[in-house]
C-alpha positions as CSV (number, residue, x, y, z in Angstrom):
1,M,80.8,98.3,74.9
2,K,79.5,96.6,78.0
3,I,81.3,97.7,81.0
4,G,81.1,95.9,84.5
5,I,82.0,97.2,87.6
6,L,82.1,94.8,90.4
7,S,81.5,96.4,93.6
8,F,82.9,94.7,96.9
9,R,80.7,97.1,99.0
10,P,77.0,97.8,99.5
11,L,75.9,100.1,96.7
12,K,74.0,102.5,99.2
13,K,77.3,103.6,100.6
14,K,79.7,106.5,100.0
15,A,82.3,104.0,98.0
16,S,79.7,103.7,95.6
17,E,80.1,107.3,94.8
18,E,83.2,106.7,92.7
19,A,81.2,103.4,90.8
20,L,78.5,106.1,89.9
21,R,81.2,108.3,88.7
22,L,82.9,105.8,86.5
23,R,79.1,105.0,85.3
24,R,78.9,108.6,84.0
25,V,82.0,108.8,82.0
26,A,81.3,105.3,80.2
27,L,77.8,106.9,79.3
28,A,79.4,110.0,78.1
29,M,81.6,108.1,75.7
30,G,79.0,106.0,74.5
31,H,79.3,102.8,76.4
32,K,77.1,101.5,78.5
33,L,78.2,100.4,81.9
34,Q,76.4,98.0,84.8
35,I,77.3,97.9,88.4
36,F,77.5,94.7,89.7
37,R,77.3,93.6,93.9
38,V,80.2,90.6,94.5
39,D,77.7,89.1,97.3
40,S,75.0,88.7,94.4
41,C,77.4,86.4,92.6
42,Q,76.9,82.7,92.5
43,L,79.9,80.5,91.3
44,V,78.8,77.4,89.5
45,Y,80.8,74.1,89.0
46,D,78.8,71.6,86.8
47,G,81.0,70.3,84.3
48,R,79.9,72.7,81.6
49,G,82.8,75.0,82.2
50,E,83.4,77.9,84.3
51,R,80.6,80.3,85.0
52,V,78.9,82.8,87.0
53,F,75.2,83.6,88.2
54,Y,74.0,86.9,89.1
55,N,70.8,86.6,91.5
56,G,70.1,83.2,90.6
57,K,70.5,83.8,86.7
58,K,73.2,83.9,84.2
59,F,75.8,86.6,84.2
60,P,75.0,89.4,81.7
61,K,77.5,89.5,79.0
62,I,79.7,92.2,79.5
63,D,83.1,93.1,77.6
64,V,85.3,94.1,80.5
65,L,85.2,93.9,84.2
66,I,86.8,96.7,86.7
67,P,86.7,95.4,90.1
68,R,86.3,98.0,93.1
69,A,87.9,95.6,95.7
70,G,87.2,97.3,99.1
71,I,88.0,94.2,101.1
72,I,90.3,93.3,104.0
73,N,89.0,90.3,105.7
74,N,88.9,86.6,103.8
75,V,90.8,88.1,100.8
76,D,91.6,85.2,98.9
77,L,87.9,84.1,99.5
78,R,86.1,87.5,98.7
79,L,88.4,87.4,95.7
80,A,87.3,84.2,94.1
81,P,84.4,85.5,91.8
82,L,86.9,88.0,90.2
83,K,89.0,84.8,89.4
84,Q,86.3,83.0,88.0
85,F,85.6,85.9,85.3
86,Q,89.2,85.6,84.5
87,L,89.1,81.8,84.2
88,M,86.2,82.6,81.5
89,H,88.9,84.8,79.6
90,M,86.7,88.5,80.7
91,P,89.2,91.0,80.7
92,V,89.8,92.4,84.1
93,V,91.2,95.4,85.2
94,N,92.6,94.9,88.1
95,E,93.3,91.1,88.2
96,Y,92.8,88.4,90.9
97,M,96.6,87.9,91.6
98,P,97.5,92.0,91.7
99,I,95.2,92.7,94.0
100,A,95.9,90.1,96.6
101,R,99.3,91.2,96.5
102,A,98.5,94.5,97.1
103,K,96.1,93.4,99.7
104,N,99.0,91.7,101.9
105,K,101.2,94.5,103.0
106,L,103.8,92.1,103.9
107,R,103.5,90.1,100.2
108,T,103.7,94.0,99.0
109,M,107.1,94.5,101.2
110,Q,108.6,91.3,100.2
111,I,108.1,92.2,96.2
112,L,109.1,96.0,96.4
113,H,112.3,94.8,98.7
114,S,113.9,92.1,96.2
115,L,113.4,94.6,93.6
116,G,115.3,97.5,95.0
117,I,112.4,99.7,95.3
118,P,113.0,101.6,98.5
119,T,110.7,101.0,101.5
120,P,110.7,101.5,105.2
121,R,112.9,99.5,107.3
122,T,110.5,96.6,108.3
123,V,110.5,93.3,110.4
124,A,107.8,90.7,110.1
125,L,107.3,88.4,113.1
126,N,104.8,86.0,114.7
127,G,104.5,86.2,118.4
128,L,105.9,88.7,120.9
129,A,109.3,86.8,121.6
130,S,111.5,88.7,119.2
131,L,109.5,92.0,119.6
132,N,112.6,93.7,120.9
133,M,114.9,92.5,118.6
134,A,112.3,93.6,115.7
135,I,112.4,97.3,117.2
136,D,116.1,97.5,117.7
137,A,116.1,96.3,114.0
138,V,114.3,99.4,112.7
139,G,116.2,101.9,114.7
140,G,114.3,101.9,117.7
141,A,110.9,103.2,119.1
142,P,108.5,104.8,118.2
143,V,107.7,102.5,115.5
144,I,104.9,101.6,113.5
145,L,102.9,98.5,113.9
146,K,100.9,97.2,110.8
147,D,98.4,94.4,110.6
148,P,99.2,93.1,107.2
149,F,95.8,93.2,105.8
150,G,94.7,96.8,107.2
151,S,93.3,99.2,105.2
152,F,92.0,102.9,105.4
153,G,94.6,103.4,108.3
154,R,92.7,100.7,110.3
155,G,95.2,98.2,111.7
156,V,97.8,100.7,111.7
157,V,99.1,102.0,115.3
158,I,102.4,103.8,116.7
159,A,104.2,102.5,119.5
160,E,106.3,105.3,121.4
161,T,108.2,102.7,123.3
162,K,108.9,98.9,123.5
163,R,106.7,98.6,126.6
164,A,103.9,100.1,124.5
165,A,104.4,98.1,121.7
166,K,104.1,94.8,123.9
167,S,100.9,96.4,125.4
168,V,99.5,97.3,122.3
169,L,99.9,93.9,120.6
170,G,98.4,92.2,123.7
171,M,95.4,94.4,123.8
172,T,94.6,93.6,120.1
173,N,95.8,89.9,120.0
174,L,98.0,90.9,117.0
175,G,101.2,88.9,117.2
176,F,99.6,85.9,118.8
177,G,99.4,83.2,116.2
178,R,99.3,86.1,113.3
179,S,102.0,88.0,111.7
180,I,102.8,91.5,112.7
181,M,104.7,93.9,110.6
182,V,107.0,96.5,112.8
183,Q,108.3,99.2,110.7
184,E,110.3,102.1,111.7
185,Y,108.8,105.7,112.3
186,V,109.7,107.9,109.5
187,E,109.6,111.0,111.7
188,E,111.0,113.6,109.2
189,S,107.9,113.2,107.3
190,G,105.8,115.5,109.8
191,G,102.9,112.9,108.8
192,R,103.1,114.0,105.3
193,D,102.4,111.6,102.5
194,T,101.9,111.6,98.6
195,R,99.4,109.6,96.9
196,V,100.5,109.1,93.4
197,F,97.5,107.8,91.4
198,V,98.9,105.4,88.5
199,V,96.8,104.1,85.4
200,G,98.7,101.7,83.1
201,D,102.0,103.1,82.7
202,K,101.0,106.7,83.4
203,V,100.9,109.1,86.5
204,I,97.5,110.2,86.4
205,A,97.8,113.2,89.4
206,G,99.1,113.3,92.7
207,M,98.1,114.8,96.2
208,E,99.9,115.3,99.4
209,R,98.0,114.3,102.7
210,C,99.1,115.7,106.0
211,A,97.7,114.2,109.1
212,Q,95.6,116.4,111.6
213,A,97.1,117.5,114.9
214,E,97.7,114.5,117.2
215,E,97.5,111.7,114.3
216,F,100.1,110.0,112.7
217,R,98.4,108.7,109.7
218,S,97.3,111.2,107.0
219,N,94.6,108.9,105.3
220,V,91.7,111.0,104.0
221,E,89.2,108.7,105.7
222,L,90.7,109.7,109.3
223,G,90.7,113.4,108.1
224,G,94.1,114.1,106.6
225,A,94.1,117.6,105.1
226,T,94.9,117.0,101.2
227,N,96.9,119.5,98.7
228,A,97.2,119.2,94.8
229,I,100.8,118.5,94.1
230,E,103.0,117.9,90.6
231,V,104.2,114.3,90.9
232,S,108.0,114.7,90.6
233,D,110.1,112.6,88.2
234,K,111.7,110.8,91.0
235,Y,108.0,110.0,92.5
236,A,106.7,109.5,89.2
237,K,109.2,106.6,88.5
238,I,109.1,105.1,92.1
239,A,104.9,104.7,91.7
240,L,105.1,103.3,88.1
241,A,107.9,100.7,89.2
242,S,105.7,99.8,92.4
243,T,102.8,99.4,90.5
244,R,104.3,97.2,87.6
245,A,106.3,95.1,90.6
246,L,102.5,94.1,91.6
247,G,100.8,93.4,88.4
248,L,98.6,96.0,88.8
249,E,96.9,98.4,86.1
250,V,95.2,101.0,88.3
251,A,96.9,101.7,91.5
252,G,97.4,104.2,94.2
253,V,100.9,104.7,95.5
254,D,101.7,106.2,99.0
255,I,105.5,107.7,99.4
256,I,106.6,109.4,102.1
257,E,110.2,111.4,102.4
258,S,112.6,109.8,104.7
259,K,116.2,111.2,105.6
260,N,117.3,108.9,102.9
261,G,115.0,109.8,100.0
262,P,111.3,108.8,99.2
263,V,110.2,105.7,100.5
264,V,106.7,103.3,99.5
265,L,104.6,102.8,102.4
266,E,101.6,101.2,100.6
267,V,100.5,100.5,97.1
268,N,96.6,100.5,96.6
269,A,94.7,98.0,94.2
270,N,91.5,99.7,95.0
271,P,92.5,103.3,95.2
272,G,89.7,106.1,96.0
273,F,89.8,109.0,93.5
274,K,86.7,111.2,94.5
275,A,89.0,113.5,97.2
276,L,92.0,113.4,94.0
277,E,89.9,114.7,91.7
278,A,88.0,117.2,93.9
279,I,91.5,118.8,95.1
280,T,93.4,118.5,92.0
281,G,90.5,119.0,89.4
282,I,92.2,116.4,87.4
283,D,89.8,113.7,85.8
284,V,90.8,110.4,87.0
285,A,87.6,108.4,86.0
286,T,88.1,108.9,82.3
287,P,91.4,107.3,82.2
288,I,90.4,104.4,83.8
289,I,87.5,103.5,81.4
290,E,89.9,104.7,78.6
291,Y,92.2,102.1,79.7
292,A,89.6,99.3,80.1
293,I,88.4,99.8,76.5
294,A,92.2,99.6,75.5
295,K,92.5,96.4,77.2
296,V,89.5,94.8,75.3
297,A,91.1,95.8,72.2
298,G,94.5,94.5,72.9
299,E,96.2,97.9,73.0
300,V,97.9,97.5,76.5
């Protein structure tokens, strides 16, 4: 089988290590895998049907495409090549619309909340006029302020007071003609969260992440410490429900423990798995390749 990885980042960066890991797994299973750069794709509209060229030549024939969409800006435009492949009836894991939903934290919140999946108290607003109301509605300061399109911990800040929240938003220009999410600060979590990695309808692995001292974000990219855990049935159920709610097939679901039980912070459509494999010793790459193959065969 011919498998393609659609990389949204320069292949020389560390992010490509996971794409290379997927390629090694595919080759060991007897398949071919090629990594493509999204910036080298050209979308052609000439009345001859949907087509994609790669570096000026017709895109190679492949059986299934796995996008690694590490993007936070101009999401719709940058995902356009992925939509084009789907219009060409190419199997894709994950697909365009589920990725677009997950990349928008506000849209994710709307979907999860509407389905009764537990999330932190959140208020979305445009402008600063209703900021005090929003802070009161989520339980008062301190609060978390989020850019709906942030990633890797960027675009997420903590404001200890109402005055600090207004100052932060003014300094960053968030809240001026842009949506901002004001979210309750779950202090009892102690800067810890759980990343649950889902492929299809299965939980593959999980790890606990703990923020560094003087930091509230637990992202590994920001130096968060990690510990291998066995995912509880409760967390597994929430992670699977969140993944299905967005229509994702591969996802990383971030869950924290509040005084009222677990709540979902985020659902990642492009979850990294290098640190997860290292800390748990669990092979995460193989299930991804197996799922892609099963999708081509119509088994999922």
